[in-house]
Every structure is written in structure tokens, then in C-alpha cells.
C-alpha positions in Angstrom: 132.9 112.0 137.0 133.2 111.5 140.8 129.4 111.2 141.1 129.2 108.3 138.7 129.4 104.9 140.3 129.5 101.7 138.3 129.0 98.2 139.8 128.4 94.9 138.2 128.4 91.1 138.5 128.6 88.4 135.9 126.8 85.0 136.3 127.3 82.8 133.3 126.0 84.7 130.3 124.0 87.2 132.4 125.6 90.5 133.5 123.9 92.7 136.1 125.0 96.3 136.0 124.3 99.4 138.2 125.2 102.9 136.8 124.6 105.4 139.6 121.8 103.3 141.0 120.1 102.6 137.7 120.0 98.8 137.1 120.6 97.0 133.8 120.3 93.3 133.2 121.9 91.9 130.0 121.3 88.3 128.9 124.2 87.8 126.5 124.0 85.3 123.7 127.3 83.6 124.4 130.3 83.6 126.9 132.4 85.8 124.6 129.7 88.5 124.5 129.3 88.3 128.3 133.0 88.5 128.8 133.3 91.6 126.6 130.5 93.4 128.4 131.8 92.6 131.9 135.3 93.9 130.9 133.6 97.2 129.9 131.9 97.2 133.3 135.2 96.8 135.1 136.9 99.4 133.0 134.1 102.0 133.6 134.1 101.1 137.3 137.9 101.8 137.5 137.6 105.0 135.4 134.1 106.4 134.9 135.2 108.7 132.1 132.7 109.9 129.4 134.3 107.6 126.9 134.2 104.5 129.1 130.6 105.2 130.2 129.5 105.7 126.6 131.1 102.5 125.5 129.4 100.6 128.3 125.9 102.1 127.6 126.3 101.4 123.8 127.0 97.8 124.6 124.1 97.4 127.0 121.6 98.6 124.4 121.1 95.8 121.9 120.4 98.2 119.0 123.4 100.3 119.6 125.6 97.2 120.0 124.5 96.0 116.6 125.3 99.3 115.1 128.9 99.2 116.4 129.3 95.6 115.2 128.1 96.6 111.7 130.0 99.8 111.4 126.9 102.0 111.9 126.6 104.9 114.4 124.3 105.2 117.4 123.0 107.7 119.9 123.7 106.4 123.4 120.8 108.4 124.9 118.0 107.7 122.4 119.3 104.3 121.3 118.7 105.2 117.6 120.9 103.7 114.9 122.2 105.7 111.9 124.2 105.0 108.8 127.5 106.8 109.2 127.2 110.5 108.4 123.4 110.6 108.3 120.7 111.5 110.8 117.7 109.6 109.6 117.2 106.7 112.1 117.3 103.1 110.8 114.0 101.3 111.7 114.1 98.5 114.2 113.2 95.7 111.7 116.2 96.6 109.6 118.5 96.8 112.6 117.5 93.2 113.4 118.5 92.0 110.0 121.7 94.0 110.1 122.5 92.1 113.4 121.8 88.7 111.9 123.9 89.4 108.8 126.8 90.7 110.9 126.7 87.8 113.2 126.6 85.3 110.3 129.2 87.1 108.3 126.8 87.8 105.4 127.6 90.7 103.1 125.6 93.9 103.9 125.7 95.5 100.5 122.1 94.9 99.5 120.8 96.0 103.0 122.9 99.1 103.1 122.0 100.2 99.6 118.4 99.5 100.2 118.5 101.8 103.2 120.3 104.5 101.3 117.4 104.5 98.8 114.7 104.2 101.4 116.2 107.3 103.2 115.3 109.3 100.1 111.6 108.4 100.5 109.8 111.5 101.8 107.2 109.5 103.8 108.3 108.6 107.4 105.7 105.8 107.5 107.2 104.1 104.5 110.7 104.5 105.8 109.6 102.8 109.1 107.3 100.1 107.7 108.7 99.0 104.3 111.3 96.5 105.4 109.0 94.7 107.8 106.5 94.5 104.9 108.9 93.0 102.4 110.3 90.6 104.9 106.8 89.4 105.7 105.9 88.8 102.0 109.3 87.4 100.8 110.4 90.2 98.5 114.0 90.0 97.1 116.6 92.8 97.3 119.2 93.3 94.6 122.8 94.2 95.5 122.1 97.8 94.3 119.2 98.0 96.8 116.3 97.7 94.5 113.2 95.5 95.3 112.4 92.7 92.9 108.6 92.7 92.4 106.0 91.3 90.0 103.3 92.9 87.9 100.3 91.2 86.3 99.6 92.9 82.9 97.5 92.5 79.8 98.8 92.5 76.2 98.1 95.7 74.3 99.9 95.0 71.0 101.3 91.5 70.9 103.8 91.9 68.1 106.0 89.3 69.5 104.5 86.0 68.4 103.6 82.8 70.4 106.5 81.0 68.8 109.0 83.4 70.4 107.6 82.9 73.9 107.4 79.1 73.4 110.9 78.7 72.2 112.3 80.9 75.0 110.4 79.0 77.7 111.3 75.5 76.4 114.9 76.4 75.8 115.3 77.3 79.5 113.6 74.1 80.7 115.7 71.9 78.5 118.9 73.7 79.3 118.4 74.2 83.0 116.0 71.6 84.2 116.7 68.7 81.9 120.4 69.4 81.5 120.3 68.6 77.9 121.4 70.1 74.6 118.5 72.1 73.1 119.4 71.0 69.6 118.5 67.5 70.6 114.9 68.7 70.4 112.8 69.7 67.4 110.0 72.3 67.6 106.8 71.5 65.7 103.4 73.2 65.2 100.2 71.2 65.3 98.2 72.2 62.2 94.8 71.5 63.8 95.0 74.2 66.5 98.3 76.0 65.9 99.8 75.0 69.2 103.6 74.3 69.5 105.4 71.3 70.9 108.8 69.7 71.1 110.1 66.2 70.5 113.5 64.6 70.4 115.1 65.2 67.0 115.8 61.5 66.5 112.1 60.8 67.2 111.0 63.4 64.7 113.1 61.7 62.0 110.6 58.8 62.0 107.5 61.1 61.7 105.5 61.8 58.6 104.5 65.5 58.9 101.3 65.1 56.8 100.2 61.9 58.6 101.0 63.5 62.0 99.3 66.7 61.1 102.3 68.8 62.1 104.8 71.2 60.7 108.5 71.1 61.7 109.8 74.5 62.6 113.4 73.8 63.5 115.8 72.7 66.2 115.2 74.4 69.6 118.8 75.6 70.0 119.0 77.1 66.5 115.6 78.9 66.9 116.7 80.3 70.3 119.8 81.7 68.7 117.6 83.9 66.4 115.7 85.5 69.3 118.0 88.5 69.6 117.2 89.4 66.0 113.5 88.8 66.5 113.3 90.8 69.7 115.2 93.7 68.2 112.8 93.9 65.3 109.7 93.7 67.5 108.8 94.4 71.1 105.7 93.4 72.9 103.6 96.3 74.3 101.6 95.6 77.6 99.0 97.6 79.4 97.5 97.7 82.9 94.6 95.3 83.6 92.4 98.0 85.3 92.2 100.7 82.6 93.9 99.3 79.6 95.3 102.7 78.8 98.9 102.5 80.0 101.9 101.7 77.7 104.2 99.2 79.4 107.4 97.9 77.8 110.4 96.0 79.1 113.3 98.4 79.8 111.1 101.5 80.1 110.2 103.0 83.5 106.5 103.2 84.2 105.8 106.4 86.1 103.0 108.2 87.9 103.5 111.6 89.6 103.8 111.0 93.3 101.4 113.9 94.1 98.7 111.9 92.3 99.2 108.8 94.4 97.5 108.0 97.7 99.9 107.2 100.6 97.2 106.2 103.1 98.3 102.7 104.3 94.7 101.9 105.5 93.4 101.8 101.9 94.4 98.7 99.9 93.3 100.0 96.5 93.7 103.6 95.6 95.6 106.0 93.3 99.1 104.7 92.4 100.9 101.9 90.5 100.3 98.5 92.1 103.1 95.8 92.3 103.6 92.9 94.6 105.1 89.6 95.6 104.2 86.1 94.3 101.0 86.1 96.4 99.9 89.2 94.5 100.5 87.5 91.2 98.4 84.5 92.3 95.5 86.8 93.0 95.6 89.1 89.9 97.2 87.0 87.1 94.8 85.0 84.9 94.8 83.2 81.5 95.9 85.5 78.7 97.8 87.8 81.0 101.5 88.3 81.3 103.6 88.5 84.4 106.4 91.1 84.4 109.4 91.0 86.7 110.2 94.6 87.8 112.6 96.6 89.9 111.3 99.2 92.4 113.4 101.9 94.0 112.4 102.0 97.7 112.4 105.8 97.3 109.4 105.4 95.0 107.2 103.4 97.3 104.1 105.4 98.2 102.0 103.2 100.5 102.7 100.1 102.6 99.4 98.5 103.4 98.4 97.9 107.0 96.4 94.8 106.0 97.9 91.4 105.2 98.3 92.2 101.5 101.3 91.4 99.4 100.8 94.4 97.0 101.9 98.0 97.5 101.5 101.3 95.7 104.5 102.9 94.1 105.0 105.9 91.8 107.4 104.1 89.5 108.6 100.6 88.5 111.0 99.3 85.9 110.1 96.1 84.0 113.1 94.0 83.3 111.8 90.6 82.3 108.8 88.5 81.1 107.9 85.5 83.2 105.5 82.6 83.3 103.6 81.7 86.4 102.3 78.1 87.0 102.0 75.8 90.0 103.1 78.6 92.3 106.4 79.1 90.5 107.6 82.0 88.5 110.0 81.3 85.6 111.7 84.1 83.7 111.5 83.5 80.0 112.9 86.7 78.6 115.3 89.1 80.3 116.9 91.8 78.2 117.4 94.4 81.0 119.1 94.5 84.4 119.5 96.7 87.4 122.5 98.5 85.8 120.0 99.8 83.2 117.8 101.3 85.9 120.8 102.8 87.6 121.6 104.8 84.4 118.0 106.1 84.5 118.2 106.8 88.2 121.3 108.9 87.9 119.5 111.6 85.9 116.6 111.6 88.3 118.9 112.0 91.3 120.7 115.0 89.7 117.3 116.6 89.1 116.3 116.1 92.7 119.6 117.5 94.0 119.1 120.6 91.9 115.5 121.0 93.3 116.6 120.6 96.9 119.8 122.6 96.6 118.9 125.5 94.3 115.2 125.9 94.7 115.0 124.7 98.3 111.9 122.6 97.6 111.2 119.3 99.5 110.7 116.1 97.6 107.2 115.6 96.1 104.6 114.4 98.6 101.7 112.0 97.9 98.1 112.5 98.9 97.6 111.8 102.6 101.4 111.8 103.1 103.0 112.8 106.4 104.9 116.1 106.2 108.6 115.9 105.7 110.4 117.2 108.8 114.0 116.5 107.9 116.1 119.5 107.0 117.1 120.2 103.4 120.7 119.7 104.2 120.0 116.1 105.2 118.0 115.4 102.1 120.7 116.8 99.9 123.4 114.8 101.7 121.3 111.6 101.2 120.8 112.3 97.5 124.4 113.1 96.8 125.5 110.0 98.7 123.4 107.8 96.5 124.5 109.5 93.3 128.1 109.0 94.3 127.5 105.3 94.8 126.2 104.7 91.3 128.7 106.9 89.4 
């Protein structure tokens, strides 16, 4: 290493460095960071070994410095960041969030698990652009790494009656918003139009049902306690708004073969299942529709739109809850399923994919207009096995 010369000077939070004549200027965020960097400069100047030079170069590059802080790995020459043991580069937008979380001391579980799932996605464009898209449109990530999305649907067979939805909705508002005992309220039905309402139980005691034109149904808390029985006996069936042919139920994955989906990001509406953020619900939900809260595995995202559009195309989503949408706010009124239920389903899917990659040496299914998968089979198998190990 006799031909390597390292020089440097620190002025406040700015460190100027020369490595064999190549100049680097680093504006550090605080005195501590500047001190750490300058000490690496002095160490490499005294002993320009491969190890000392690599440590210095990693610190100079912001992306690689973030990787070290968060326990990731980095390539000192290319500046690319990797999850330990894998070779699929982490996109810049995700690295920026990793940096913020690490500096603020936030847990990284949701981010890391999201990336583990996104690595499975066979389309490089989706792997690169998805996090920027969900950050722009305020999507939420679960700790397991799934995306929380919304879907506007129509009723196909509405076996679950209006009373069930009304009771569920009002129970949540009384309990959470009004901080009051639900049994202090009585549910009644207006005979003229069949609509439901609530009033304080003590107020209802002074009512004459016939004179008021109402029918008392029961106390709100008692009625809500019966919902588990009612829900077990009957489940609402929904359908898509476009064709009206799909069968959609809570707790059952909705699937479309990836090779039948269109991955062209320049096209807003094309083949695939459409889901989105709250902005999407504002556009597509209307009176008489239902709004479903769904989980999406980032591996199943097919197309991230280039336009300012809050919906995306996926090959699969998992409905977990029924919600109401009013005044720009989404309220969950029924939730019988959770991400653990989707994990159970995903486990079998991962095992099938591993067998396909390992035994048949086939790449993961590609969508229409998808970019060709260039990663080796060994990397894909390692990614799939790593995710399977996480959820077992």
C-alpha cells in the first residue's frame, strides 16, 4: 500500500479528504460524525491498509455509511447496499428511510421485512420504485412487511344484514370516540323507512314506540356481543365493481395469475387487480359500495404507476376487514382476520415457489411487459428460504 496516500483536514463539520489525489468533501451532520470520520482519515493516513481504506471509503459514501449503522452490508466500489447475506441491491429511497429510522432509534422490523418480501418480486422496476410510491401516497406497512391497502367493492350477496353493520359501527364510535358504555344506548328501527338509530337507554324509557313510529331492537352492547354468532352463520360476499364476476370474501385471498397481469407502469388501468391508498377510495367508492381493508405482499405487486396515481396493480390481495369511508376518514367496522392469517397462507405459497426454483429450475412467473429476471436461481432460492424461515 506504499502508493496510496491519504490526506485530510477538518473544519467544523466539514472534512476534506484526498485519497491518492482523488478529492472527497463530506458535510457531516454533527460534530460527532465529523470527529469519527476524521479519525478514520488519520488512521488510514498512518496505515493505508486495505481494511483501513475500506472503512474510510465506506464512511465517506452516505449510502454505505447508513448500511453500516443499520447492520446492512455495502459494496465500497459501487456504493450499493445489501441486506446481509443477499445480493439484490436495496433501492435508494429505502436506504434513506433506513437512515432516518436508525438515527432516530426506531425499530426496523417493518422496513426489513418489507424488503425481504420485495426481493422476491421478479420485476426489477417494482423492486426499485415501490417504496417511493408507497411513501408518496401514505401507505402503511405492518410489522410482518405487508402493505395495508384499500379496495372499493360492490355487494354480490348481502347475507349480512344492515343491522349487523349499524351495530358494529355505532359500538366502535360509542366505545372509542364517546368513551361511554355501549349498553347506555338503545338501538331502534324507524318503521317508516326501516333505518336504524340509537338513543340513550334512559331517554328511550320515556318513549311510546307506537307514537314514535319506532321498534326497540335492544341495548347496543348486548347486540354487539351477539355479532360473533351472526357472523359465523353468515358472511357477506363482495364482487369487483368493473365486471361483477369476482367472488370476494374477508379472510380469503383474491388471486389473478401474474402472467395475465400487465406490468407496464405507463398504463394506469390494465390487466391485474387494483388496490390503493385513501385517495384511491375517494375516487372509486360510491354510495352502496363497500370499502375493504386488505393486505398486499410486496412480492405480488405487478405495476407501480408512473403517473400521480394512488392505485397500483397486484396479482393478489388478502381482505381482512370491512370499513366505512366518510369525510376523508376510514373507520374499520368489522375485522375478523389479521396478518398472521395471511402468513399461514403465504407459508404454503413459499414452499411451492422454492420447489419450483430448486427442483425445476424455473424462474418466478413474469407478468406481461415485465423486465426479464436476471438474478441467479441461487439468489432467488436463498431469498425465498429466508422469508420462509422468518414466518415459521
